[in-house]
Every structure is written in structure tokens, then in C-alpha cells.
py3Dmol code that shows the C-alpha trace and the ligand (Angstrom):
import py3Dmol

protein = """\
ATOM      1  CA  MET A   1      87.728  91.130  78.883  1.00  0.00           C
ATOM      2  CA  LEU A   2      84.604  89.008  78.972  1.00  0.00           C
ATOM      3  CA  THR A   3      85.848  85.554  78.139  1.00  0.00           C
ATOM      4  CA  LYS A   4      83.469  82.619  77.888  1.00  0.00           C
ATOM      5  CA  ALA A   5      84.482  81.527  81.399  1.00  0.00           C
ATOM      6  CA  VAL A   6      83.519  84.968  82.741  1.00  0.00           C
ATOM      7  CA  MET A   7      80.241  85.017  80.794  1.00  0.00           C
ATOM      8  CA  ASP A   8      79.353  81.563  82.146  1.00  0.00           C
ATOM      9  CA  ARG A   9      79.916  82.685  85.734  1.00  0.00           C
ATOM     10  CA  LEU A  10      78.117  85.980  85.201  1.00  0.00           C
ATOM     11  CA  ASN A  11      75.179  84.067  83.786  1.00  0.00           C
ATOM     12  CA  ARG A  12      75.169  81.727  86.808  1.00  0.00           C
ATOM     13  CA  ALA A  13      75.368  84.686  89.191  1.00  0.00           C
ATOM     14  CA  LEU A  14      72.406  86.424  87.535  1.00  0.00           C
ATOM     15  CA  VAL A  15      70.296  83.276  87.229  1.00  0.00           C
ATOM     16  CA  GLY A  16      71.103  82.382  90.849  1.00  0.00           C
ATOM     17  CA  ALA A  17      70.298  85.896  92.076  1.00  0.00           C
ATOM     18  CA  SER A  18      66.991  85.933  90.160  1.00  0.00           C
ATOM     19  CA  ALA A  19      66.067  82.581  91.697  1.00  0.00           C
ATOM     20  CA  GLY A  20      66.950  83.762  95.212  1.00  0.00           C
ATOM     21  CA  MET A  21      69.725  81.193  95.462  1.00  0.00           C
ATOM     22  CA  ILE A  22      72.465  83.753  95.837  1.00  0.00           C
ATOM     23  CA  LYS A  23      72.052  86.972  97.815  1.00  0.00           C
ATOM     24  CA  ILE A  24      74.130  89.801  99.122  1.00  0.00           C
ATOM     25  CA  LEU A  25      73.570  89.746 102.881  1.00  0.00           C
ATOM     26  CA  ALA A  26      75.651  92.722 103.854  1.00  0.00           C
ATOM     27  CA  LYS A  27      78.155  95.237 102.599  1.00  0.00           C
ATOM     28  CA  PHE A  28      80.773  96.864 104.790  1.00  0.00           C
ATOM     29  CA  HIS A  29      83.102  99.754 104.110  1.00  0.00           C
ATOM     30  CA  LEU A  30      86.387  99.143 105.907  1.00  0.00           C
ATOM     31  CA  PRO A  31      88.674 101.936 107.189  1.00  0.00           C
ATOM     32  CA  LYS A  32      91.381 101.582 104.522  1.00  0.00           C
ATOM     33  CA  GLY A  33      88.995 101.891 101.594  1.00  0.00           C
ATOM     34  CA  GLN A  34      88.334  98.181 101.270  1.00  0.00           C
ATOM     35  CA  VAL A  35      84.789  97.046 100.708  1.00  0.00           C
ATOM     36  CA  MET A  36      83.536  93.689 101.937  1.00  0.00           C
ATOM     37  CA  TRP A  37      80.416  91.806 100.901  1.00  0.00           C
ATOM     38  CA  GLN A  38      78.892  88.827 102.633  1.00  0.00           C
ATOM     39  CA  ILE A  39      77.260  86.644 100.033  1.00  0.00           C
ATOM     40  CA  TRP A  40      74.898  83.809 100.862  1.00  0.00           C
ATOM     41  CA  SER A  41      74.625  81.019  98.343  1.00  0.00           C
ATOM     42  CA  SER A  42      72.721  77.773  98.128  1.00  0.00           C
ATOM     43  CA  MET A  43      73.794  77.123  94.567  1.00  0.00           C
ATOM     44  CA  SER A  44      76.352  74.405  95.198  1.00  0.00           C
ATOM     45  CA  ASP A  45      74.399  72.748  98.029  1.00  0.00           C
ATOM     46  CA  ARG A  46      70.739  73.641  98.575  1.00  0.00           C
ATOM     47  CA  ARG A  47      70.607  72.035 102.004  1.00  0.00           C
ATOM     48  CA  ASN A  48      73.818  73.584 103.240  1.00  0.00           C
ATOM     49  CA  PRO A  49      74.017  77.157 102.055  1.00  0.00           C
ATOM     50  CA  SER A  50      77.369  78.839 102.467  1.00  0.00           C
ATOM     51  CA  ILE A  51      78.381  82.388 103.191  1.00  0.00           C
ATOM     52  CA  TYR A  52      81.326  83.728 101.225  1.00  0.00           C
ATOM     53  CA  GLN A  53      83.230  86.888 101.793  1.00  0.00           C
ATOM     54  CA  VAL A  54      84.217  89.058  98.838  1.00  0.00           C
ATOM     55  CA  VAL A  55      86.719  91.824  99.441  1.00  0.00           C
ATOM     56  CA  PHE A  56      87.592  94.690  97.136  1.00  0.00           C
ATOM     57  CA  ASP A  57      90.919  96.255  98.025  1.00  0.00           C
ATOM     58  CA  PRO A  58      91.643  99.287  95.822  1.00  0.00           C
ATOM     59  CA  SER A  59      94.954  99.916  97.630  1.00  0.00           C
ATOM     60  CA  THR A  60      96.773  96.986  96.027  1.00  0.00           C
ATOM     61  CA  ASN A  61      98.667  97.717  92.821  1.00  0.00           C
ATOM     62  CA  VAL A  62      98.212  94.218  91.495  1.00  0.00           C
ATOM     63  CA  PRO A  63      94.951  94.207  89.485  1.00  0.00           C
ATOM     64  CA  GLY A  64      94.456  90.446  89.973  1.00  0.00           C
ATOM     65  CA  GLU A  65      94.543  90.896  93.738  1.00  0.00           C
ATOM     66  CA  ARG A  66      92.000  93.695  94.073  1.00  0.00           C
ATOM     67  CA  TRP A  67      89.046  91.331  94.306  1.00  0.00           C
ATOM     68  CA  THR A  68      89.121  88.189  96.394  1.00  0.00           C
ATOM     69  CA  CYS A  69      86.557  85.626  97.502  1.00  0.00           C
ATOM     70  CA  THR A  70      86.642  82.844 100.062  1.00  0.00           C
ATOM     71  CA  CYS A  71      84.944  80.230  97.835  1.00  0.00           C
ATOM     72  CA  GLN A  72      86.575  77.156  96.296  1.00  0.00           C
ATOM     73  CA  ASP A  73      86.024  78.322  92.729  1.00  0.00           C
ATOM     74  CA  PHE A  74      88.007  81.439  93.497  1.00  0.00           C
ATOM     75  CA  ALA A  75      90.753  79.438  95.211  1.00  0.00           C
ATOM     76  CA  LYS A  76      91.086  77.248  92.106  1.00  0.00           C
ATOM     77  CA  HIS A  77      90.426  79.681  89.261  1.00  0.00           C
ATOM     78  CA  GLY A  78      90.383  83.152  90.778  1.00  0.00           C
ATOM     79  CA  HIS A  79      93.760  84.045  89.315  1.00  0.00           C
ATOM     80  CA  GLN A  80      92.237  83.567  85.826  1.00  0.00           C
ATOM     81  CA  THR A  81      88.505  84.103  86.191  1.00  0.00           C
ATOM     82  CA  PRO A  82      86.552  85.868  88.930  1.00  0.00           C
ATOM     83  CA  CYS A  83      83.939  83.665  90.626  1.00  0.00           C
ATOM     84  CA  LYS A  84      80.224  84.438  90.495  1.00  0.00           C
ATOM     85  CA  HIS A  85      80.340  86.056  93.951  1.00  0.00           C
ATOM     86  CA  VAL A  86      82.987  88.533  92.840  1.00  0.00           C
ATOM     87  CA  LEU A  87      81.008  89.236  89.665  1.00  0.00           C
ATOM     88  CA  LEU A  88      77.840  89.840  91.684  1.00  0.00           C
ATOM     89  CA  ALA A  89      79.676  92.171  94.075  1.00  0.00           C
ATOM     90  CA  GLN A  90      81.180  94.004  91.087  1.00  0.00           C
ATOM     91  CA  LEU A  91      77.708  94.511  89.630  1.00  0.00           C
ATOM     92  CA  GLU A  92      76.436  95.776  92.972  1.00  0.00           C
ATOM     93  CA  HIS A  93      79.425  98.077  93.294  1.00  0.00           C
ATOM     94  CA  GLN A  94      78.731  99.920  90.045  1.00  0.00           C
ATOM     95  CA  GLN A  95      77.394 103.395  90.404  1.00  0.00           C
ATOM     96  CA  ARG A  96      73.817 103.427  89.234  1.00  0.00           C
ATOM     97  CA  VAL A  97      73.110 106.107  86.728  1.00  0.00           C
ATOM     98  CA  GLU A  98      69.669 107.613  86.838  1.00  0.00           C
ATOM     99  CA  ALA A  99      68.004 107.826  83.435  1.00  0.00           C
TER     100      ALA A  99
END
"""
ligand_1 = """\
1
ZN
Zn 83.371 83.199 95.166
"""
view = py3Dmol.view(width=600, height=400)
view.addModel(protein, "pdb")
view.setStyle({"model": 0}, {"cartoon": {"style": "trace"}})
view.addModel(ligand_1, "xyz")
view.setStyle({"model": 1}, {"stick": {}})
view.zoomTo()
view.show()
């Protein structure tokens, strides 16, 4: 469900991506079906950009544990609301449908 907290983070992810302040650097497919994204962000500190790692693990049966991120927002709130990195990776992970 798209709660206000999710919408706020989605908005930040999209605004940040449009402004070039958050970028997907790389995407890896791991042997057990996991997918890993490296996400570069200068949103929290312009002078010291950080690289976060988002992992999608479809093998876990716990829905709240399928997506994880190494950022502080995820550590604090990830059990309730995905962080903007996870949301960006989820958008990237969608199959694009050709019109
Ligand atoms: Zn994150």
C-alpha cells in the first residue's frame, strides 16, 4: 500500500534521480536469484556521496525481508517503509512494457 511515508520517499527518489543526485551505478544478478543494486547518492551529503547496496532476495518467505538496503533510513524505518533506494531499485526492476 502506498502510505504517505512511501509516497514521500518515492517522491524524493524521483526528484533526486531527475536531479542526478541519486543514480544506479550497477546491477548484479547473484547465483541464488538475488539481485543487487549499487546506488550512489549525494542527497544526504553533497560533499560526501555514499554508495548503498540494495538486495532483492526472492527466496525468503518473509515479505518484509525480500528487499534490504544498507542505508540508515532503512536501518531505522525499513521494517515499516522502504527507503528511497529500495523504491528506486523496485522501479528499475519492473518489466518495461512496450506500447
Ligand atoms: Zn536505502
